[in-house]
PDB file of N, CA, C, O and CB in Angstrom:
ATOM      1  N   MET A   1      26.799 -17.374   7.459  1.00  0.00           N
ATOM      2  CA  MET A   1      25.452 -17.972   7.899  1.00  0.00           C
ATOM      3  C   MET A   1      24.844 -17.965   9.108  1.00  0.00           C
ATOM      4  O   MET A   1      23.728 -17.531   9.391  1.00  0.00           O
ATOM      5  CB  MET A   1      25.438 -19.108   7.713  1.00  0.00           C
ATOM      6  N   GLU A   2      25.688 -18.496   9.829  1.00  0.00           N
ATOM      7  CA  GLU A   2      24.845 -18.916  11.417  1.00  0.00           C
ATOM      8  C   GLU A   2      25.014 -17.207  11.800  1.00  0.00           C
ATOM      9  O   GLU A   2      24.017 -16.678  12.291  1.00  0.00           O
ATOM     10  CB  GLU A   2      25.949 -20.423  12.910  1.00  0.00           C
ATOM     11  N   ARG A   3      25.565 -16.824  11.705  1.00  0.00           N
ATOM     12  CA  ARG A   3      25.713 -15.268  12.767  1.00  0.00           C
ATOM     13  C   ARG A   3      24.616 -14.664  11.693  1.00  0.00           C
ATOM     14  O   ARG A   3      23.670 -14.278  12.380  1.00  0.00           O
ATOM     15  CB  ARG A   3      27.738 -14.124  12.906  1.00  0.00           C
ATOM     16  N   ASN A   4      24.429 -14.497  10.753  1.00  0.00           N
ATOM     17  CA  ASN A   4      23.209 -13.514  10.125  1.00  0.00           C
ATOM     18  C   ASN A   4      22.225 -13.733  10.892  1.00  0.00           C
ATOM     19  O   ASN A   4      21.868 -12.732  11.514  1.00  0.00           O
ATOM     20  CB  ASN A   4      22.688 -13.742   8.634  1.00  0.00           C
ATOM     21  N   ASN A   5      21.176 -15.425  11.247  1.00  0.00           N
ATOM     22  CA  ASN A   5      20.292 -15.927  11.599  1.00  0.00           C
ATOM     23  C   ASN A   5      20.278 -15.513  13.177  1.00  0.00           C
ATOM     24  O   ASN A   5      19.172 -15.291  13.670  1.00  0.00           O
ATOM     25  CB  ASN A   5      20.343 -17.246  11.162  1.00  0.00           C
ATOM     26  N   ARG A   6      21.569 -15.384  14.095  1.00  0.00           N
ATOM     27  CA  ARG A   6      21.478 -14.692  15.202  1.00  0.00           C
ATOM     28  C   ARG A   6      20.865 -13.127  15.602  1.00  0.00           C
ATOM     29  O   ARG A   6      20.297 -12.679  16.598  1.00  0.00           O
ATOM     30  CB  ARG A   6      22.607 -14.772  15.451  1.00  0.00           C
ATOM     31  N   VAL A   7      21.271 -12.571  14.344  1.00  0.00           N
ATOM     32  CA  VAL A   7      21.361 -10.859  14.350  1.00  0.00           C
ATOM     33  C   VAL A   7      19.607 -11.200  13.934  1.00  0.00           C
ATOM     34  O   VAL A   7      18.964 -10.545  14.754  1.00  0.00           O
ATOM     35  CB  VAL A   7      22.774  -9.717  12.846  1.00  0.00           C
ATOM     36  N   LYS A   8      18.930 -11.719  13.289  1.00  0.00           N
ATOM     37  CA  LYS A   8      17.607 -11.699  13.037  1.00  0.00           C
ATOM     38  C   LYS A   8      16.901 -12.252  14.213  1.00  0.00           C
ATOM     39  O   LYS A   8      15.985 -11.598  14.711  1.00  0.00           O
ATOM     40  CB  LYS A   8      17.304 -12.398  11.824  1.00  0.00           C
ATOM     41  N   SER A   9      17.071 -12.819  14.454  1.00  0.00           N
ATOM     42  CA  SER A   9      16.437 -14.022  16.069  1.00  0.00           C
ATOM     43  C   SER A   9      15.750 -12.780  16.546  1.00  0.00           C
ATOM     44  O   SER A   9      16.367 -11.716  16.592  1.00  0.00           O
ATOM     45  CB  SER A   9      17.952 -14.908  17.670  1.00  0.00           C
ATOM     46  N   PRO A  10      14.526 -12.874  16.893  1.00  0.00           N
ATOM     47  CA  PRO A  10      13.679 -12.168  18.268  1.00  0.00           C
ATOM     48  C   PRO A  10      14.566 -12.293  19.503  1.00  0.00           C
ATOM     49  O   PRO A  10      14.657 -11.328  20.261  1.00  0.00           O
ATOM     50  CB  PRO A  10      12.110 -13.020  18.686  1.00  0.00           C
ATOM     51  N   VAL A  11      15.143 -13.281  19.719  1.00  0.00           N
ATOM     52  CA  VAL A  11      15.596 -13.858  21.307  1.00  0.00           C
ATOM     53  C   VAL A  11      16.850 -12.795  21.602  1.00  0.00           C
ATOM     54  O   VAL A  11      17.050 -11.970  22.492  1.00  0.00           O
ATOM     55  CB  VAL A  11      16.258 -15.841  21.347  1.00  0.00           C
ATOM     56  N   VAL A  12      17.606 -13.224  20.406  1.00  0.00           N
ATOM     57  CA  VAL A  12      18.905 -12.245  20.736  1.00  0.00           C
ATOM     58  C   VAL A  12      18.245 -10.289  20.741  1.00  0.00           C
ATOM     59  O   VAL A  12      18.820  -9.294  21.180  1.00  0.00           O
ATOM     60  CB  VAL A  12      20.372 -12.615  19.063  1.00  0.00           C
ATOM     61  N   TRP A  13      17.256 -10.380  20.253  1.00  0.00           N
ATOM     62  CA  TRP A  13      16.842  -8.631  20.342  1.00  0.00           C
ATOM     63  C   TRP A  13      16.490  -8.894  21.533  1.00  0.00           C
ATOM     64  O   TRP A  13      17.349  -8.430  22.282  1.00  0.00           O
ATOM     65  CB  TRP A  13      15.570  -7.765  19.327  1.00  0.00           C
ATOM     66  N   LEU A  14      15.627  -9.427  22.140  1.00  0.00           N
ATOM     67  CA  LEU A  14      15.119  -9.416  23.460  1.00  0.00           C
ATOM     68  C   LEU A  14      15.987  -9.365  24.655  1.00  0.00           C
ATOM     69  O   LEU A  14      15.858  -8.505  25.527  1.00  0.00           O
ATOM     70  CB  LEU A  14      14.392 -10.459  23.584  1.00  0.00           C
ATOM     71  N   SER A  15      16.900 -10.332  24.678  1.00  0.00           N
ATOM     72  CA  SER A  15      18.088 -10.273  25.517  1.00  0.00           C
ATOM     73  C   SER A  15      18.973  -8.974  25.593  1.00  0.00           C
ATOM     74  O   SER A  15      19.673  -8.713  26.572  1.00  0.00           O
ATOM     75  CB  SER A  15      18.917 -11.322  25.084  1.00  0.00           C
ATOM     76  N   PHE A  16      18.865  -8.052  24.286  1.00  0.00           N
ATOM     77  CA  PHE A  16      19.404  -6.751  24.078  1.00  0.00           C
ATOM     78  C   PHE A  16      18.711  -5.910  24.685  1.00  0.00           C
ATOM     79  O   PHE A  16      19.209  -5.110  25.477  1.00  0.00           O
ATOM     80  CB  PHE A  16      19.523  -6.361  22.840  1.00  0.00           C
ATOM     81  N   VAL A  17      18.098  -5.935  24.551  1.00  0.00           N
ATOM     82  CA  VAL A  17      16.582  -4.911  25.336  1.00  0.00           C
ATOM     83  C   VAL A  17      16.712  -5.215  27.134  1.00  0.00           C
ATOM     84  O   VAL A  17      16.767  -4.358  28.016  1.00  0.00           O
ATOM     85  CB  VAL A  17      14.438  -5.811  24.620  1.00  0.00           C
ATOM     86  N   THR A  18      16.729  -6.189  27.234  1.00  0.00           N
ATOM     87  CA  THR A  18      16.490  -6.340  29.053  1.00  0.00           C
ATOM     88  C   THR A  18      17.660  -6.010  28.970  1.00  0.00           C
ATOM     89  O   THR A  18      17.624  -4.846  29.371  1.00  0.00           O
ATOM     90  CB  THR A  18      16.065  -7.833  30.074  1.00  0.00           C
ATOM     91  N   GLU A  19      19.286  -6.366  28.578  1.00  0.00           N
ATOM     92  CA  GLU A  19      20.271  -5.609  29.355  1.00  0.00           C
ATOM     93  C   GLU A  19      20.353  -4.483  29.191  1.00  0.00           C
ATOM     94  O   GLU A  19      20.912  -3.770  30.024  1.00  0.00           O
ATOM     95  CB  GLU A  19      21.370  -5.919  29.276  1.00  0.00           C
ATOM     96  N   LEU A  20      19.794  -3.977  28.018  1.00  0.00           N
ATOM     97  CA  LEU A  20      19.660  -2.249  28.048  1.00  0.00           C
ATOM     98  C   LEU A  20      18.843  -1.887  29.146  1.00  0.00           C
ATOM     99  O   LEU A  20      19.448  -1.022  29.779  1.00  0.00           O
ATOM    100  CB  LEU A  20      18.926  -1.536  26.677  1.00  0.00           C
ATOM    101  N   VAL A  21      17.616  -2.176  29.732  1.00  0.00           N
ATOM    102  CA  VAL A  21      16.884  -1.702  30.439  1.00  0.00           C
ATOM    103  C   VAL A  21      17.898  -2.074  32.013  1.00  0.00           C
ATOM    104  O   VAL A  21      18.295  -1.091  32.639  1.00  0.00           O
ATOM    105  CB  VAL A  21      15.333  -2.320  30.111  1.00  0.00           C
ATOM    106  N   VAL A  22      18.145  -3.066  32.387  1.00  0.00           N
ATOM    107  CA  VAL A  22      18.910  -3.377  33.462  1.00  0.00           C
ATOM    108  C   VAL A  22      20.253  -2.275  33.190  1.00  0.00           C
ATOM    109  O   VAL A  22      19.874  -1.347  33.904  1.00  0.00           O
ATOM    110  CB  VAL A  22      19.259  -5.112  33.486  1.00  0.00           C
ATOM    111  N   ILE A  23      21.156  -1.961  32.788  1.00  0.00           N
ATOM    112  CA  ILE A  23      22.138  -0.808  32.673  1.00  0.00           C
ATOM    113  C   ILE A  23      21.218   0.529  32.973  1.00  0.00           C
ATOM    114  O   ILE A  23      21.443   1.198  33.982  1.00  0.00           O
ATOM    115  CB  ILE A  23      22.902  -0.766  31.062  1.00  0.00           C
ATOM    116  N   LEU A  24      20.372   0.818  32.226  1.00  0.00           N
ATOM    117  CA  LEU A  24      20.334   1.930  32.845  1.00  0.00           C
ATOM    118  C   LEU A  24      19.657   2.428  33.844  1.00  0.00           C
ATOM    119  O   LEU A  24      19.617   3.579  34.278  1.00  0.00           O
ATOM    120  CB  LEU A  24      20.210   2.515  32.230  1.00  0.00           C
ATOM    121  N   GLY A  25      18.956   1.161  34.283  1.00  0.00           N
ATOM    122  CA  GLY A  25      18.560   1.285  36.013  1.00  0.00           C
ATOM    123  C   GLY A  25      19.560   1.308  36.991  1.00  0.00           C
ATOM    124  O   GLY A  25      19.378   1.756  38.123  1.00  0.00           O
ATOM    125  N   LEU A  26      20.671   0.811  36.561  1.00  0.00           N
ATOM    126  CA  LEU A  26      21.949   0.730  37.168  1.00  0.00           C
ATOM    127  C   LEU A  26      22.729   2.288  37.170  1.00  0.00           C
ATOM    128  O   LEU A  26      23.582   2.641  37.985  1.00  0.00           O
ATOM    129  CB  LEU A  26      22.804  -0.433  36.314  1.00  0.00           C
ATOM    130  N   TRP A  27      22.222   3.051  36.101  1.00  0.00           N
ATOM    131  CA  TRP A  27      23.043   4.247  35.948  1.00  0.00           C
ATOM    132  C   TRP A  27      21.969   5.000  36.714  1.00  0.00           C
ATOM    133  O   TRP A  27      22.445   6.108  36.962  1.00  0.00           O
ATOM    134  CB  TRP A  27      23.489   4.790  34.340  1.00  0.00           C
ATOM    135  N   GLY A  28      21.114   4.935  37.052  1.00  0.00           N
ATOM    136  CA  GLY A  28      19.877   5.850  37.368  1.00  0.00           C
ATOM    137  C   GLY A  28      19.116   6.982  36.760  1.00  0.00           C
ATOM    138  O   GLY A  28      18.595   8.002  37.212  1.00  0.00           O
ATOM    139  N   VAL A  29      19.273   6.268  35.183  1.00  0.00           N
ATOM    140  CA  VAL A  29      18.248   6.622  34.444  1.00  0.00           C
ATOM    141  C   VAL A  29      16.875   7.091  35.179  1.00  0.00           C
ATOM    142  O   VAL A  29      16.497   8.260  35.249  1.00  0.00           O
ATOM    143  CB  VAL A  29      18.054   5.540  33.624  1.00  0.00           C
ATOM    144  N   TYR A  30      16.163   5.900  35.742  1.00  0.00           N
ATOM    145  CA  TYR A  30      14.902   5.980  36.072  1.00  0.00           C
ATOM    146  C   TYR A  30      14.670   6.907  36.955  1.00  0.00           C
ATOM    147  O   TYR A  30      13.793   7.765  36.854  1.00  0.00           O
ATOM    148  CB  TYR A  30      14.447   4.920  36.452  1.00  0.00           C
ATOM    149  N   GLU A  31      15.550   6.763  37.984  1.00  0.00           N
ATOM    150  CA  GLU A  31      14.920   8.049  39.128  1.00  0.00           C
ATOM    151  C   GLU A  31      15.505   9.646  38.211  1.00  0.00           C
ATOM    152  O   GLU A  31      14.860  10.672  38.428  1.00  0.00           O
ATOM    153  CB  GLU A  31      15.996   7.862  41.297  1.00  0.00           C
ATOM    154  N   LYS A  32      16.295   9.681  37.578  1.00  0.00           N
ATOM    155  CA  LYS A  32      16.506  10.880  36.836  1.00  0.00           C
ATOM    156  C   LYS A  32      15.181  11.353  35.789  1.00  0.00           C
ATOM    157  O   LYS A  32      14.954  12.550  35.618  1.00  0.00           O
ATOM    158  CB  LYS A  32      17.870  10.605  35.998  1.00  0.00           C
ATOM    159  N   ILE A  33      14.499  10.485  35.241  1.00  0.00           N
ATOM    160  CA  ILE A  33      13.217  10.886  34.758  1.00  0.00           C
ATOM    161  C   ILE A  33      12.022  10.901  35.292  1.00  0.00           C
ATOM    162  O   ILE A  33      11.054  11.146  34.571  1.00  0.00           O
ATOM    163  CB  ILE A  33      13.006  10.370  33.928  1.00  0.00           C
ATOM    164  N   GLY A  34      11.820  10.575  37.012  1.00  0.00           N
ATOM    165  CA  GLY A  34      10.843  10.231  37.666  1.00  0.00           C
ATOM    166  C   GLY A  34      10.166   9.036  37.511  1.00  0.00           C
ATOM    167  O   GLY A  34       8.939   9.089  37.595  1.00  0.00           O
ATOM    168  N   VAL A  35      10.805   7.751  37.259  1.00  0.00           N
ATOM    169  CA  VAL A  35      10.113   6.542  37.721  1.00  0.00           C
ATOM    170  C   VAL A  35      10.192   5.949  38.669  1.00  0.00           C
ATOM    171  O   VAL A  35      11.382   5.644  38.579  1.00  0.00           O
ATOM    172  CB  VAL A  35      10.186   5.772  37.175  1.00  0.00           C
ATOM    173  N   ASP A  36       9.834   5.468  39.650  1.00  0.00           N
ATOM    174  CA  ASP A  36      10.370   4.657  40.662  1.00  0.00           C
ATOM    175  C   ASP A  36      10.963   3.315  40.316  1.00  0.00           C
ATOM    176  O   ASP A  36      10.425   2.512  39.553  1.00  0.00           O
ATOM    177  CB  ASP A  36       9.400   4.464  41.563  1.00  0.00           C
ATOM    178  N   GLN A  37      12.213   3.116  40.988  1.00  0.00           N
ATOM    179  CA  GLN A  37      12.385   1.752  40.637  1.00  0.00           C
ATOM    180  C   GLN A  37      12.151   0.493  40.738  1.00  0.00           C
ATOM    181  O   GLN A  37      12.478  -0.485  40.066  1.00  0.00           O
ATOM    182  CB  GLN A  37      12.947   1.621  40.694  1.00  0.00           C
ATOM    183  N   LYS A  38      11.204   0.733  42.181  1.00  0.00           N
ATOM    184  CA  LYS A  38      10.361  -0.775  42.536  1.00  0.00           C
ATOM    185  C   LYS A  38       9.175  -0.928  40.868  1.00  0.00           C
ATOM    186  O   LYS A  38       8.867  -1.991  40.331  1.00  0.00           O
ATOM    187  CB  LYS A  38       9.026  -0.484  44.606  1.00  0.00           C
ATOM    188  N   VAL A  39       8.773   0.404  40.442  1.00  0.00           N
ATOM    189  CA  VAL A  39       7.466   0.121  39.407  1.00  0.00           C
ATOM    190  C   VAL A  39       8.328  -0.406  38.219  1.00  0.00           C
ATOM    191  O   VAL A  39       7.597  -0.972  37.407  1.00  0.00           O
ATOM    192  CB  VAL A  39       6.378   1.669  38.919  1.00  0.00           C
ATOM    193  N   VAL A  40       9.828  -0.407  37.793  1.00  0.00           N
ATOM    194  CA  VAL A  40      10.820  -0.905  36.826  1.00  0.00           C
ATOM    195  C   VAL A  40      11.160  -2.376  37.191  1.00  0.00           C
ATOM    196  O   VAL A  40      11.387  -3.228  36.332  1.00  0.00           O
ATOM    197  CB  VAL A  40      12.135   0.011  36.832  1.00  0.00           C
ATOM    198  N   ALA A  41      11.176  -2.582  38.356  1.00  0.00           N
ATOM    199  CA  ALA A  41      11.443  -3.866  38.482  1.00  0.00           C
ATOM    200  C   ALA A  41      10.216  -4.967  38.412  1.00  0.00           C
ATOM    201  O   ALA A  41      10.225  -6.058  37.840  1.00  0.00           O
ATOM    202  CB  ALA A  41      12.126  -3.920  39.680  1.00  0.00           C
ATOM    203  N   ALA A  42       9.143  -4.337  39.181  1.00  0.00           N
ATOM    204  CA  ALA A  42       7.933  -5.074  39.276  1.00  0.00           C
ATOM    205  C   ALA A  42       7.678  -5.397  37.513  1.00  0.00           C
ATOM    206  O   ALA A  42       7.202  -6.482  37.183  1.00  0.00           O
ATOM    207  CB  ALA A  42       6.610  -4.060  40.165  1.00  0.00           C
ATOM    208  N   THR A  43       7.986  -4.516  36.627  1.00  0.00           N
ATOM    209  CA  THR A  43       7.257  -4.646  35.246  1.00  0.00           C
ATOM    210  C   THR A  43       8.344  -5.888  34.576  1.00  0.00           C
ATOM    211  O   THR A  43       7.884  -6.825  33.924  1.00  0.00           O
ATOM    212  CB  THR A  43       7.202  -2.888  34.213  1.00  0.00           C
ATOM    213  N   LEU A  44       9.979  -5.719  34.872  1.00  0.00           N
ATOM    214  CA  LEU A  44      10.482  -6.722  34.054  1.00  0.00           C
ATOM    215  C   LEU A  44      10.486  -8.300  34.812  1.00  0.00           C
ATOM    216  O   LEU A  44      10.871  -9.382  34.370  1.00  0.00           O
ATOM    217  CB  LEU A  44      11.960  -6.215  33.638  1.00  0.00           C
ATOM    218  N   THR A  45       9.946  -7.964  36.010  1.00  0.00           N
ATOM    219  CA  THR A  45       9.649  -9.496  36.478  1.00  0.00           C
ATOM    220  C   THR A  45       8.643  -9.863  36.004  1.00  0.00           C
ATOM    221  O   THR A  45       8.557 -10.949  35.430  1.00  0.00           O
ATOM    222  CB  THR A  45       9.500  -9.810  37.833  1.00  0.00           C
ATOM    223  N   PHE A  46       7.579  -8.971  36.149  1.00  0.00           N
ATOM    224  CA  PHE A  46       6.198 -10.110  35.431  1.00  0.00           C
ATOM    225  C   PHE A  46       6.955 -10.377  33.993  1.00  0.00           C
ATOM    226  O   PHE A  46       7.264 -11.551  33.786  1.00  0.00           O
ATOM    227  CB  PHE A  46       4.162  -9.138  35.084  1.00  0.00           C
ATOM    228  N   ILE A  47       7.326  -9.297  32.856  1.00  0.00           N
ATOM    229  CA  ILE A  47       7.918  -9.956  31.872  1.00  0.00           C
ATOM    230  C   ILE A  47       8.580 -11.076  31.369  1.00  0.00           C
ATOM    231  O   ILE A  47       8.426 -11.819  30.400  1.00  0.00           O
ATOM    232  CB  ILE A  47       8.345  -9.520  31.717  1.00  0.00           C
ATOM    233  N   ILE A  48       9.324 -10.989  32.259  1.00  0.00           N
ATOM    234  CA  ILE A  48      10.381 -12.220  32.427  1.00  0.00           C
ATOM    235  C   ILE A  48       9.523 -13.908  32.668  1.00  0.00           C
ATOM    236  O   ILE A  48       9.437 -14.914  31.965  1.00  0.00           O
ATOM    237  CB  ILE A  48      11.454 -11.775  34.046  1.00  0.00           C
ATOM    238  N   VAL A  49       9.006 -13.524  34.026  1.00  0.00           N
ATOM    239  CA  VAL A  49       7.802 -14.600  34.320  1.00  0.00           C
ATOM    240  C   VAL A  49       6.905 -15.151  33.296  1.00  0.00           C
ATOM    241  O   VAL A  49       6.731 -16.344  33.049  1.00  0.00           O
ATOM    242  CB  VAL A  49       6.867 -14.041  35.217  1.00  0.00           C
ATOM    243  N   SER A  50       6.258 -13.953  32.630  1.00  0.00           N
ATOM    244  CA  SER A  50       5.499 -14.266  31.696  1.00  0.00           C
ATOM    245  C   SER A  50       6.778 -15.038  30.170  1.00  0.00           C
ATOM    246  O   SER A  50       6.504 -16.131  29.676  1.00  0.00           O
ATOM    247  CB  SER A  50       4.518 -12.656  31.417  1.00  0.00           C
ATOM    248  N   LEU A  51       7.511 -14.568  29.890  1.00  0.00           N
ATOM    249  CA  LEU A  51       8.134 -15.274  28.608  1.00  0.00           C
ATOM    250  C   LEU A  51       8.556 -16.407  29.628  1.00  0.00           C
ATOM    251  O   LEU A  51       8.000 -17.424  29.211  1.00  0.00           O
ATOM    252  CB  LEU A  51       9.526 -14.377  27.565  1.00  0.00           C
ATOM    253  N   GLY A  52       9.108 -16.641  30.501  1.00  0.00           N
ATOM    254  CA  GLY A  52       9.247 -17.682  30.976  1.00  0.00           C
ATOM    255  C   GLY A  52       8.421 -18.945  31.150  1.00  0.00           C
ATOM    256  O   GLY A  52       8.996 -20.028  31.259  1.00  0.00           O
ATOM    257  N   SER A  53       7.220 -18.861  31.179  1.00  0.00           N
ATOM    258  CA  SER A  53       6.111 -19.339  30.870  1.00  0.00           C
ATOM    259  C   SER A  53       5.765 -19.885  29.339  1.00  0.00           C
ATOM    260  O   SER A  53       5.407 -21.022  29.034  1.00  0.00           O
ATOM    261  CB  SER A  53       5.339 -18.389  31.266  1.00  0.00           C
ATOM    262  N   PHE A  54       5.941 -18.931  28.607  1.00  0.00           N
ATOM    263  CA  PHE A  54       5.787 -19.289  27.380  1.00  0.00           C
ATOM    264  C   PHE A  54       6.675 -20.062  27.083  1.00  0.00           C
ATOM    265  O   PHE A  54       6.215 -21.095  26.595  1.00  0.00           O
ATOM    266  CB  PHE A  54       5.709 -18.412  26.590  1.00  0.00           C
ATOM    267  N   GLY A  55       8.313 -20.029  27.187  1.00  0.00           N
ATOM    268  CA  GLY A  55       8.720 -20.947  27.029  1.00  0.00           C
ATOM    269  C   GLY A  55       8.653 -22.331  27.186  1.00  0.00           C
ATOM    270  O   GLY A  55       8.880 -23.138  26.285  1.00  0.00           O
ATOM    271  N   ILE A  56       8.283 -22.653  28.541  1.00  0.00           N
ATOM    272  CA  ILE A  56       8.167 -23.660  28.904  1.00  0.00           C
ATOM    273  C   ILE A  56       6.366 -24.417  28.374  1.00  0.00           C
ATOM    274  O   ILE A  56       6.021 -25.593  28.496  1.00  0.00           O
ATOM    275  CB  ILE A  56       8.604 -23.407  30.403  1.00  0.00           C
ATOM    276  N   LEU A  57       5.861 -23.708  28.025  1.00  0.00           N
ATOM    277  CA  LEU A  57       4.611 -24.437  27.352  1.00  0.00           C
ATOM    278  C   LEU A  57       5.086 -24.234  26.061  1.00  0.00           C
ATOM    279  O   LEU A  57       4.829 -25.314  25.530  1.00  0.00           O
ATOM    280  CB  LEU A  57       3.016 -23.834  27.614  1.00  0.00           C
ATOM    281  N   ASN A  58       5.663 -23.476  25.144  1.00  0.00           N
ATOM    282  CA  ASN A  58       5.961 -23.347  23.765  1.00  0.00           C
ATOM    283  C   ASN A  58       6.866 -24.796  23.610  1.00  0.00           C
ATOM    284  O   ASN A  58       7.814 -25.156  24.307  1.00  0.00           O
ATOM    285  CB  ASN A  58       6.817 -21.791  23.385  1.00  0.00           C
ATOM    286  N   ASN A  59       6.147 -25.594  22.287  1.00  0.00           N
ATOM    287  CA  ASN A  59       6.894 -26.565  22.012  1.00  0.00           C
ATOM    288  C   ASN A  59       7.796 -25.923  20.417  1.00  0.00           C
ATOM    289  O   ASN A  59       7.369 -25.347  19.416  1.00  0.00           O
ATOM    290  CB  ASN A  59       5.825 -28.013  21.930  1.00  0.00           C
ATOM    291  N   PRO A  60       9.242 -26.397  20.858  1.00  0.00           N
ATOM    292  CA  PRO A  60       9.768 -25.546  19.843  1.00  0.00           C
ATOM    293  C   PRO A  60      10.259 -26.453  18.325  1.00  0.00           C
ATOM    294  O   PRO A  60      10.862 -26.076  17.321  1.00  0.00           O
ATOM    295  CB  PRO A  60      11.091 -24.747  20.609  1.00  0.00           C
ATOM    296  N   LYS A  61       9.745 -27.641  18.682  1.00  0.00           N
ATOM    297  CA  LYS A  61       9.753 -28.794  17.317  1.00  0.00           C
ATOM    298  C   LYS A  61       8.972 -28.737  16.589  1.00  0.00           C
ATOM    299  O   LYS A  61       9.008 -29.299  15.494  1.00  0.00           O
ATOM    300  CB  LYS A  61       9.644 -30.104  17.460  1.00  0.00           C
ATOM    301  N   ASP A  62       7.694 -27.757  17.183  1.00  0.00           N
ATOM    302  CA  ASP A  62       6.279 -27.704  16.260  1.00  0.00           C
ATOM    303  C   ASP A  62       5.736 -26.214  16.134  1.00  0.00           C
ATOM    304  O   ASP A  62       5.192 -25.520  16.993  1.00  0.00           O
ATOM    305  CB  ASP A  62       4.972 -28.669  17.016  1.00  0.00           C
ATOM    306  N   ILE A  63       6.091 -25.887  14.612  1.00  0.00           N
ATOM    307  CA  ILE A  63       6.249 -24.202  14.950  1.00  0.00           C
ATOM    308  C   ILE A  63       4.635 -24.304  14.362  1.00  0.00           C
ATOM    309  O   ILE A  63       4.489 -23.263  13.721  1.00  0.00           O
ATOM    310  CB  ILE A  63       7.769 -22.926  13.883  1.00  0.00           C
ATOM    311  N   ASP A  64       3.709 -24.878  14.315  1.00  0.00           N
ATOM    312  CA  ASP A  64       2.489 -24.841  13.937  1.00  0.00           C
ATOM    313  C   ASP A  64       1.218 -24.716  15.200  1.00  0.00           C
ATOM    314  O   ASP A  64       0.049 -24.340  15.117  1.00  0.00           O
ATOM    315  CB  ASP A  64       2.429 -26.065  13.102  1.00  0.00           C
ATOM    316  N   ARG A  65       2.102 -25.250  16.462  1.00  0.00           N
ATOM    317  CA  ARG A  65       1.176 -25.097  17.858  1.00  0.00           C
ATOM    318  C   ARG A  65       2.054 -24.331  18.612  1.00  0.00           C
ATOM    319  O   ARG A  65       3.105 -23.756  18.327  1.00  0.00           O
ATOM    320  CB  ARG A  65       0.731 -26.547  18.735  1.00  0.00           C
ATOM    321  N   PHE A  66       1.232 -24.474  19.909  1.00  0.00           N
ATOM    322  CA  PHE A  66       1.850 -23.457  20.908  1.00  0.00           C
ATOM    323  C   PHE A  66       2.231 -24.517  21.547  1.00  0.00           C
ATOM    324  O   PHE A  66       2.870 -24.411  22.593  1.00  0.00           O
ATOM    325  CB  PHE A  66       0.999 -22.299  21.738  1.00  0.00           C
TER     326      PHE A  66
END
């Protein structure tokens, strides 16, 4: 039962996508398709900081309020 809930969790999928983006960067996929590595790094940093700020501001015990 617990395993099914983890697969449905958006946090798990966000972590999976983040790791996939990092792995693609390590393999050099972005350079091959013409995307600058600095742009990818800056975008990921922005997303991670934004999600971190949301996590700090979010109250996980109260699903009706931010």
